[in-house]
Backbone as numpy.savetxt, mean C-alpha at the origin, in Angstrom:
# Nx Ny Nz CAx CAy CAz Cx Cy Cz
-8.73 -4.89 -2.32 -7.34 -5.10 -2.01 -6.75 -4.99 -3.68
-4.99 -4.00 -3.72 -5.06 -3.72 -5.04 -3.88 -5.40 -5.42
-4.01 -4.60 -6.64 -2.80 -6.13 -7.54 -1.79 -6.09 -6.97
-0.62 -6.72 -7.06 0.93 -6.63 -6.78 1.17 -6.27 -7.88
2.51 -5.26 -7.70 2.89 -4.54 -8.41 4.19 -4.94 -9.75
4.20 -4.67 -10.86 4.57 -5.07 -12.46 5.32 -4.92 -13.09
6.39 -4.89 -13.59 7.19 -4.59 -14.34 7.10 -4.52 -15.88
6.63 -3.52 -16.76 6.39 -4.12 -18.18 7.47 -2.98 -19.15
8.08 -4.00 -19.69 9.63 -2.87 -20.87 8.39 -1.52 -21.86
9.22 -0.53 -21.60 8.59 0.54 -21.91 7.92 -0.14 -23.91
8.55 -0.74 -24.58 7.71 -1.42 -25.29 6.83 -1.80 -25.57
6.57 -2.96 -24.63 5.09 -2.98 -24.28 3.85 -2.37 -23.55
4.77 -1.34 -22.27 3.94 -0.63 -22.20 3.37 0.55 -23.08
4.24 0.27 -24.15 3.45 1.76 -25.23 2.06 0.55 -25.74
2.37 -0.37 -26.62 1.19 -1.00 -26.65 0.66 -1.02 -26.31
0.58 -0.71 -25.07 -0.89 -1.58 -24.18 -1.12 -0.56 -23.19
-0.88 0.22 -23.48 -1.08 1.66 -22.73 -2.42 1.48 -21.53
-3.64 2.10 -22.76 -4.72 1.39 -22.11 -4.69 0.32 -21.19
-4.65 -0.85 -21.40 -4.61 -1.97 -20.31 -4.17 -1.16 -19.25
-2.62 -1.31 -19.55 -1.68 -0.72 -17.74 -2.88 0.27 -17.01
-3.61 1.30 -17.91 -3.69 2.31 -17.29 -5.05 1.81 -16.30
-5.87 0.98 -17.16 -7.44 0.64 -16.54 -6.79 -0.46 -15.03
-6.41 -1.40 -15.08 -5.66 -2.00 -14.59 -5.28 -1.10 -13.52
-4.28 0.35 -13.57 -3.68 0.90 -12.01 -5.02 1.28 -11.98
-6.10 1.98 -12.54 -7.20 2.64 -12.10 -8.24 1.36 -11.18
-8.57 0.44 -12.00 -9.54 -0.89 -11.50 -8.86 -2.00 -10.43
-7.72 -2.35 -10.39 -7.19 -3.06 -9.30 -6.06 -2.05 -8.96
-5.80 -1.39 -8.63 -4.60 -0.73 -7.79 -2.85 -1.38 -8.14
-3.27 -1.04 -9.38 -2.28 -2.22 -9.55 -1.12 -0.91 -9.73
-0.36 -1.11 -9.99 1.41 -0.44 -9.97 2.39 -1.09 -11.24
2.17 -0.55 -11.98 2.89 -1.14 -13.27 4.80 -0.27 -13.37
5.99 -0.94 -12.94 6.99 -0.05 -13.50 7.22 -0.05 -14.84
8.05 0.67 -15.15 8.14 0.85 -17.18 10.10 0.58 -16.54
10.40 -0.23 -16.96 12.22 -0.05 -17.01 12.09 0.04 -18.38
13.81 0.67 -18.66 14.55 0.81 -19.83 15.91 -0.20 -19.62
16.51 -0.70 -19.89 17.64 -1.42 -19.89 18.27 -1.42 -18.58
16.80 -1.79 -17.91 17.22 -2.76 -16.40 17.11 -1.82 -15.86
16.47 -0.18 -15.79 16.15 0.65 -14.59 14.85 1.42 -14.88
14.66 1.17 -13.47 13.10 1.81 -13.91 12.65 3.45 -13.88
12.29 3.52 -14.92 12.60 4.93 -15.96 10.97 5.22 -14.68
9.35 4.64 -14.63 8.33 5.58 -14.55 7.30 4.21 -13.91
6.34 4.34 -12.55 5.39 4.03 -12.70 3.68 4.58 -13.08
3.43 3.69 -13.41 2.01 4.03 -13.39 0.87 3.50 -12.34
0.70 4.97 -11.82 -0.23 4.32 -10.50 -1.56 5.00 -10.35
-2.55 4.31 -9.54 -3.85 4.61 -9.40 -3.97 5.90 -9.02
-4.69 6.49 -10.00 -4.97 8.31 -9.57 -5.24 8.75 -8.63
-5.46 8.20 -7.84 -5.64 9.04 -5.88 -4.21 8.40 -5.51
-3.57 7.90 -6.47 -2.38 7.52 -5.14 -2.04 6.32 -4.42
-0.82 6.11 -4.04 -0.63 4.94 -3.45 0.02 5.59 -2.02
-0.14 6.86 -2.19 -0.28 7.84 -1.15 -1.33 7.54 0.30
-2.57 7.80 -0.46 -4.16 7.60 -0.05 -3.88 6.45 0.62
-3.79 5.41 0.27 -4.28 4.45 0.53 -3.31 4.15 1.65
-1.63 4.12 1.26 -0.99 4.35 2.59 -1.29 5.10 3.87
-1.29 6.48 3.25 -2.08 7.08 4.78 -3.20 6.54 5.59
-4.39 5.88 5.13 -5.38 5.12 5.30 -5.06 4.24 6.33
-3.89 3.60 5.81 -3.79 2.38 6.90 -2.67 2.94 8.28
-2.19 4.33 8.00 -1.14 4.40 8.69 -1.59 5.32 9.82
-3.12 5.57 9.59 -4.21 6.47 10.40 -4.79 5.32 11.43
-5.10 4.27 10.44 -5.71 3.19 10.92 -4.83 2.33 11.93
-3.38 2.54 12.40 -2.62 1.86 13.12 -2.07 2.96 14.01
-2.23 3.92 13.84 -2.00 5.37 15.10 -3.60 5.04 15.80
-4.60 4.58 15.22 -5.83 4.72 15.81 -6.11 3.61 17.06
-5.88 2.82 16.45 -5.52 1.51 16.96 -4.34 1.85 18.35
-3.13 2.07 18.20 -2.26 1.94 19.21 -3.16 3.00 20.05
-3.16 4.06 20.39 -4.07 5.08 20.63 -4.81 4.33 21.52
-5.55 3.49 20.93 -6.83 2.75 21.31 -6.25 1.92 22.49
-5.18 1.20 22.44 -4.70 0.22 23.07 -3.67 1.30 24.96
-3.61 2.09 24.87 -2.43 2.74 25.37 -4.29 3.50 26.64
-5.55 3.55 26.15 -6.02 4.20 26.31 -6.66 3.42 27.21
-6.68 1.77 27.11 -7.93 0.68 27.66 -6.04 0.43 28.68
-4.81 1.02 28.49 -3.88 0.73 29.21 -4.03 1.84 30.99
-4.51 3.06 29.86 -4.39 4.06 31.17 -5.67 4.42 32.39
-6.56 2.70 31.52 -7.90 3.11 31.91 -7.86 1.66 33.46
-6.37 0.86 33.11 -6.23 -0.63 34.07 -6.00 -1.92 33.35
-6.17 -1.51 32.60 -6.65 -2.61 31.46 -5.24 -3.58 32.14
-4.61 -5.08 31.65 -2.80 -5.45 32.29 -2.66 -5.29 29.84
-1.38 -4.53 30.68 -0.74 -4.25 29.21 -0.63 -5.85 28.55
-1.26 -5.85 26.83 -0.66 -7.42 26.81 1.19 -7.48 25.71
1.24 -8.31 25.66 2.66 -9.05 25.42 2.72 -8.45 23.71
4.06 -6.97 23.69 4.60 -7.02 22.34 4.46 -7.68 21.49
4.34 -9.25 21.42 4.26 -9.60 20.07 2.69 -9.64 19.58
1.67 -9.33 20.73 0.43 -9.91 20.72 -0.18 -8.06 20.79
0.76 -6.94 20.65 0.12 -5.50 20.19 0.75 -6.14 18.68
2.48 -6.63 18.26 2.36 -6.60 16.82 1.34 -6.74 16.25
0.94 -8.10 16.45 -0.09 -8.90 15.70 -1.36 -8.05 15.69
-2.03 -7.33 16.58 -3.10 -6.58 16.53 -2.78 -5.54 15.69
-1.80 -4.92 15.51 -1.55 -3.40 14.37 -1.28 -3.86 12.99
-0.75 -5.29 13.25 -0.59 -5.54 11.16 0.72 -5.53 11.41
2.21 -5.29 11.75 3.32 -4.82 12.12 3.96 -5.98 12.44
């Protein structure tokens, strides 16, 4: 599991860039670099958050297909709230 995103002023990021990059790589932490309150950049893991999000998206789609297959096979549909819990929505 990745660490929550953080913000680090540009002057501090410059002084500790190696540590920020290591946290991105090993802990999956995204660090936003703001200047005067506006985010200028983000330091993200090398594989990017897109790959992680795409994997979660594929997993949710797989679970949805499995639920539809069960319904097509004659299972009683489960309540929407239970389905949302199962899919992590």
